[in-house]
C-alpha positions in Angstrom: -12.5 2.3 -16.2 -10.2 -0.7 -16.5 -9.5 -2.1 -19.9 -7.6 -5.4 -20.2 -6.2 -7.2 -23.2 -5.5 -10.9 -22.4 -2.7 -12.6 -24.4 -1.0 -15.9 -23.7 2.8 -15.8 -24.4 6.1 -17.4 -23.6 8.2 -15.4 -21.1 11.8 -16.1 -20.2 12.1 -15.3 -16.5 15.0 -16.3 -14.3 16.1 -18.8 -16.9 12.7 -20.6 -17.0 10.2 -20.6 -19.8 6.7 -20.2 -18.6 3.3 -19.1 -19.8 2.2 -15.7 -18.6 -0.8 -13.5 -18.7 -0.1 -10.1 -20.3 -2.4 -7.2 -19.8 -2.7 -3.6 -21.0 -3.8 -1.4 -18.2 -5.7 1.9 -18.9 -7.1 2.6 -15.4 -5.3 3.4 -12.2 -5.5 -0.1 -10.7 -5.5 -3.7 -11.8 -6.6 -6.9 -10.1 -5.0 -10.3 -11.0 -4.4 -13.8 -9.7 -1.2 -15.8 -9.2 -1.6 -19.5 -9.7 1.5 -20.5 -7.8 5.3 -20.1 -7.7 6.8 -19.0 -11.0 3.5 -17.5 -12.3 4.2 -14.1 -13.9 2.0 -11.3 -15.2 3.2 -8.4 -17.3 1.2 -5.2 -17.2 1.8 -2.6 -19.9 0.7 0.9 -18.8 -1.1 3.1 -21.2 0.3 6.6 -20.3 -2.1 7.3 -17.4 0.6 6.9 -14.9 2.6 10.0 -15.7 6.4 10.0 -15.7 7.1 9.5 -12.0 4.5 7.0 -10.8 4.3 5.3 -7.5 3.3 1.7 -8.4 2.1 -0.5 -5.5 1.5 -4.2 -5.1 -1.0 -5.5 -2.6 -1.7 -9.1 -1.7 -2.9 -11.3 1.2 -0.5 -12.5 4.0 1.2 -15.9 3.6 2.3 -15.5 0.0 5.4 -13.9 -1.5 4.5 -11.9 -4.6 7.1 -9.4 -6.1 7.1 -6.5 -8.4 9.5 -4.9 -10.9 9.0 -1.7 -13.0 10.5 -1.4 -16.5 11.0 1.7 -18.6 11.7 1.0 -22.3 12.8 -2.5 -21.4 15.2 -1.5 -18.6 14.4 -2.4 -15.0 14.2 0.8 -13.0 12.7 -0.4 -9.7 12.3 -3.7 -7.9 10.5 -4.6 -4.6 10.9 -8.2 -3.7 10.2 -8.2 0.0 7.6 -10.3 2.0 5.4 -7.3 2.7 1.7 -7.5 1.8 1.8 -3.9 0.5 4.9 -2.6 -1.3 5.6 0.2 -3.7 8.1 1.3 -6.4 8.6 4.9 -7.6 10.7 5.5 -10.6 11.2 8.0 -13.4 9.5 6.4 -16.4 9.2 8.7 -19.4 9.0 5.9 -21.9 7.0 2.6 -22.3 6.2 1.3 -18.9 5.7 -2.3 -18.0 5.1 -3.8 -14.6 6.2 -7.4 -13.8 4.3 -9.2 -11.0 5.4 -12.7 -10.1 4.8 -15.3 -7.4 7.9 -16.4 -5.5 5.7 -18.6 -3.3 1.9 -19.1 -2.9 -1.1 -18.4 -5.0 -4.0 -15.9 -4.7 -5.3 -12.5 -5.7 -3.2 -9.3 -6.0 -3.8 -5.7 -6.9 -1.5 -3.2 -8.6 -2.4 0.4 -7.7 -0.9 3.3 -9.7 -0.5 6.7 -8.0 0.8 9.7 -9.9 
């Protein structure tokens, strides 16, 4: 079961201030939408992922969406390639956040969490 909490907030990303959607994820997957270049979503995981999760981002071809994993505010993994399916695995014993952003394009994406 997915449970999402939607909050609008200011986020400083790459020197730019933008509005972002922030979600709390309590299931093992999440579906979102990027509105275009610079759009950023932050997912806060609720402990279901374990301490060494494999977190994957999936999206359609023709867009460039990227993913970073944070543990207690420190980036521990980044995948910023052009692949339509990419993953990050990192040791995350603390508070885990996933940053998804659009480098180019808009459309749907999914984040899948595997323990």
